[in-house]
N, C-alpha and C positions, 0 to 999 in steps of 0.2 A: 421542589425543594422540601426538605423535611419540615413539617409543621411544628411550631413551638408548642410544647405541652402547656396545659392550663396551669397558671401559677397558683400554688396553694399557700395561703397566708393565714389559715385557721390558727396556727400556733402563734403567729404574730399578733393577730387581733385579740385572741382570747386573753392574753396576759395584760392587755391594755384596755380592757373594757371599761374599767373605772374611769380612765382619763378620756374615754371617747364620748362621754355624755356631756356634750358641750351645749351651752345656751344658744338660742337662735339668734341669727344675725338680723339686723333691723332692715326692713324694706317697707316702702309705702304700700297702702292698700290692705284689705283684710284677706283672710284665707279660709277656704272651706275644708271639709274633712278629706278631700281628695288632693289637697295641696294646690288647688287652683285659686287664683285671686278673685275677689268679688268686685274689684274695680281696678282702675289703672295702677300699675305698680312701678316702683323704681328699683333697679338692680345695680349694685355696685360691682365693678369689674376691675381687678388689679392685674397688671402685667407690665412688660417693659419693651416688647418688640415694636420697632417702628412700623407705623401703618395701622396699628390696632385702634388708635383714636379715630382715624379716618373711617374705619369700618363701623365703629360704634355710631358715628354721626350718620352714616348711610342707613343703618338699621333704624335709628330713631325717626328718620324722616318717613319711613314706610311702615312703621309699627306704632301708631299713636296710643295703643293701649299699654305699651311697655316702654319705659324710659331707662336706658342703660347709661350710667356715668362711668367714665374710664379714669382710673387713678394710676398714674405711672409710678412704678417702683424701681428699685435697683434690680438688676438681673438676679435670677434665682440664686446663683452661686455667690453673688456679691451682697447678699443680705435680703433679697426679695422673699425667699422661702422662709427664712427665719421670721420675717415680719408677718407673713401669712399664718404660720403655725402659732405664733404668739397671739395673734388676733383670734384665731380659732379657739385656743384654750381660754381666752378671756371672754368669749361669747360675743365678740363684735367683728367677726370676719365678714368680708364681702361675700356676696352670693357666688361670684364667679372669679376664677383666677387662672392665669396662664401657668400651667405646671408641666414641666418636661416629663416625657414618658419615664425617664430614668428615676424621677423623684416621686412619681405617683405611688409606688409601693410604700415609700416612707410616710407619705401623708396618710395612706390607708392604715398603716400600723399605728400611727399616732391618733387615729380616730378623727381625722380632720376633714373627712369627705362625706358627702350626702349621696345615698343610693338613688340614682335616677333611671334605673333599669326600665321601669314601666313608661317613662316619658321619652325614652330614646329607642325603644324596641323597633319602631318603624324605620328609624334611620340606619339601623345596623347594616342593612343590605346595600347601602350606598358607599360602603367602605371595604377595602381589602381586609380579609379575615385577620391578617397579622396586625394591622393597625388597630382594629377594634379590640384585639386582645391586649393592646397596650393600655386601654382604659377600663379593662374588666378584670376584677380580682375576685376569686372564689365565687364566680358566677354573677357578681354584682357590677354594674356599670356606673362609673363615677364622673363621666364627662363625655366629650366628643373629640375625636382626633382632629387635629388641624393639618399637620404636615408630616412628611418624612424628610430625611436629610442625607441623601446619597452624597458621597464625597467625590471630588475630582481634583485635577491639577490645574491651578491658576498660574499662568506663566507669561513672561515677557517674550514675545516673538522676536523682537529685534535684538534683544540681548542674548537669547539662545543662539541666534544666527552669528552674532559677534564672536561667541566663544566656540563656534564650530559644532553646535548641536543642531543638526538639520531637522530633527523631529523630536517631539516630547517623549520622554522615556515611557515605554509601554509596560515594563516590568520593574520590580525593585532592584534586580541585578543591574539593569540599564541605568536606573536612577543613581545607584552608588557609583557606577563608572562615570556618569556625567558629572556627579558631584566632585569627583577627583579631577576630571578634566578642567572644570571651571576654576577650581581653587589652585590648580597648578599654573594656570595661565595668569591668574592674578590672586595672590594670597589674601587680598582684602575683599574678595568677592566669593559668595557662596550660592550654591544651587538652591538651598532651602534653609529653613529655620526650624530648630527644635525648641518648641515653647513649653509652657507649663500648664496647658489646658488638659485637664483629666479626660474630658469627653472627646476631644480630638484624638487622644491616645486610645480611648475606648474604641473609636472607629477603626483604628489600625488593628486593634486586637479582634474586633468583630469580623473584619475582612479575613483574617487568618484562621478563623474558627477557634480563637483563643477565649473560650467562655470564662466568665468570672463567677457566675452564680448558677445554681440549679436547685431543684426541689425533688424530694422523694417522700411522699406522704406529707407529714407535718414537719419534716426536717429540711433545713437548708444545707446546701453544699457550697463551699467557697473554694475556687480553684484558680487563683491568680498565679499559683506556682506550677501550673501544668506545662507539659512539653511545648504545647502550642504557644503559650505565653512566653516561655523561655526563648522560643524562636524569634518572636517579635522583638523582645527586649534585646536579644543578642544582636540582631541586625542593626538597630538604632544605636546600641552601645558601641558597635564597631565604628560607625560613622562619627560618633562623638570622640572616640579614642583617637581617630585619625584627623580630628579637627576639621572635618569637612562640612560642618553645619554651623550656622550662626545660632546663637542661643538667646535671642531677644525674648522676653516674656511675651506670651500670647496676647495679641490685641493691644500691645503697649505702643505708645508713641514712638519708641525707639525702633520697633519693627516696621512701622509705616514709613519712618524716615529712611530706613535701609531699603525698603521696597521702592520708595520714590527715587533714591539716589543710585539705584542699580547695584546695590551691594548684596541684596538678596533677590534672586531671579524668579522664584516661584513659591507657591504656597499650596500645600495639600490640605484642603479644607472642604467644608460642606457647602451645599447649594446656597444656603442663606448667607454665605460669605460674599456672594457676588455684589450686592449693593453696598455692603460694608467696605469692600475693597475699592469700589468705584468712588465712594465718598471720601476715602482716606488717602488715596494715591491719585489725585486728579491729574497731575502732570503727565501721567502715563496713558491718558485716554487714547484709545485706538490701537495701542501697542500690546494690550493684554489679550489673552485668549484662554479658552478652557479646553482641556483634554481629559480623557478618562484617567481616573486614579491608576497609578502603576499597580500591577497585580503580581502575585507570586508565580502563577502558572499561566502563560499566555494562551495555552491550549484550553484551559478551563478557567476563564476569568471569573473572579468573585470580587465584589466591591464592598466597601465599608459604609456605615451610616453613622453620622455624628449629630445626634439631636433628634428633633421632632417633639412636638408638644401637643397638649390637649387643652381645651377649655374645660376646666374642672369645676364642679359645683361643690362648694365647701360646706362643712358641717354646720347645721343650724339654719341654712337658707330657708326663709319663710315662703319663698315662691319658687320651689324647685321646678315646677312644670314650666313656668315662664323662663327660668334660667336655662333649662334644657332646650327650649324653643330657640332662644338666642344662640346658644352654642351650636345647635344643628344648622341654623341659618348661616352663621358665620363660616362654617366649613363647607357648605354646599351651594349657597346662592352665588350665581355667576358673577354679579358685580362685586360681592365681597371677596371671592376667591381671586378675581382679577386684580383687585387692589393689593391683596396680600402677596400675589406673585410679583407685581411691579415694585411695591414699596418695601415689603418685608423680605422678599426673596425666597418665599416658600416653594416647595414642591408639594402639590396638594395630596392630602390623604384620601379625599373623596374621589371615587372613580370618575364622577362627572367632571371634576376639576381638571382631569388629564386632557380634556379636549378644549379647555379654556383658551380663547384666542391670545391671551397674554403670554402663553407659553411659546407662541410661534413668532414673537416679535424680535427682529434683529436688535442687538444692543450696541449702540455707538461706542461705549467704553471698550467693548471687546471686539472692536474692528468690524462691527456689523454682523458678528456671529450670532446665530440663534442658539444661545448657550444651553437652553433647556433640552435641546436635542441630545446633548451628551448625557444629561441626567436621566432622560427617558430611556435611553439605550442601556444605561447601567442598572436601572431599577429591577429589571428581570433577573439580575445576577447578584442581588443583595440577599444574603441569607436572612431568613425570617425566624430563626429559632433562638435568637439572642434573648437572654433574660436578665432583667435588672434585679438587684437585691433590695432589701428593706431598709438599708442604712446608707444609701448612696450619698447623702449629705456628708457624712463622716468619711466614707470611702473616697469620695472625690476630693475632699479637702486634703486628706492624707496623701493621696496620689499626686495632686498638684504640687504639694510641698516637696515631695520626693523628686518629681520631674525637674523642678527648678534646681534642686541641689545636684541632680545628675548632670544637668546642663552645664553647671559651673565646675564640675569635677569633684564635688563634695561627697559623692557616692556613686554607685553604679545602678543601672536599671534593674538587673536581676536582684540586687539587694533591696531596691525600692519595692519591688513586687513582693518580696518575702516579708518586708516590714508591713506593707499594707494588708497582706493576707492575715498576719497575726493581729494587727489592730482591728481589722474588720470582724474577725471571729470573736475577739474579746468584746468588742462593742455590741455585737449581736447577743452574746451570752448575757451581757450586762442588762440588756433589755428584756431578758427572759425568753429569748427565742431558742428553739432547738436547732442546733447547728453542728455540722460535721465538716471538717476541712482544716 
């Protein structure tokens, strides 16, 4: 597959240099001129994913010279990122933070990251090139990749059979046909839900080659109005127009109630949704299964990616070397990766993690299926040239708002994309970035 070009953010960072000079965060122990501590140190780590606290405890038991304390925040899109950026600007940020790949460019543009290139150079070879590019901007590395997030179809086997669907839809054409079949059989039942999660929608766009951002020199391009984006929007708008999808908000109690009651039969979502679904729809244990995400062309299958995050080192960290050591351990140590697979539901970014025994375990909730086999097969067919923009916090907020309105008939998806395109370009220009689009 075509390699993703190196992201150029010189224009982004140059105009924000004055705000990038943030005070150091506090950590125990002294520091020499190389950034190494002269004694035991304490590192604070903020994040929200389940299982991260467990991993921290494991690290602390085996690394007496470094103590990591985990502080749970709201998820990034629900206020976690705002809290991190505010702390960085105030000079009291933690050394470590869970930051999604999509938001890392925004943190870089805000001057909220610490360059740990020299401390992570030896780790680079343990990761696929495209995942390492997610934490590298203008040749500087700001953290360590944790996971990727290939998408799949989570579905109720028994209810598919009840409504005459003998196998999960392999293509989006089949998905639309199955949606019509189910809803015709019972107007209160839907094949799937159209929620308001911007990054889930990004995964649908990613799959279709509907890029949102690009760079040329020091200029950004924004392309939410491209033909490929119109294709994706048109497909889902047609299903909405025909009332073939439920429109519960993403990850809302109403959605899990509908999934529990058999009113929504499937969910197109990322690998990390597996434990979330199991914890939220307990009564369906043993009846759920995982199938590949429907594709546009069965002869040339391409899949989407919804998420993936890094353990980033924030600006001002007094112990960057130790922070990088923890971040590398978290993503590569077998016991850490095993816990993250089982509890957090990650698909590892580290190549060594792909042989972790936890990926081969049957899952009782999914009828004993080894669900990670699905994601393993898909990974070779996930495009690696997707690029995130420098204002994703704003872009994702605007898109989520528009998706919610489109779901209730207040607007259309093509109009949402046009609005988000305009708002994104305006927001980038307001920050002083060179942008065309």
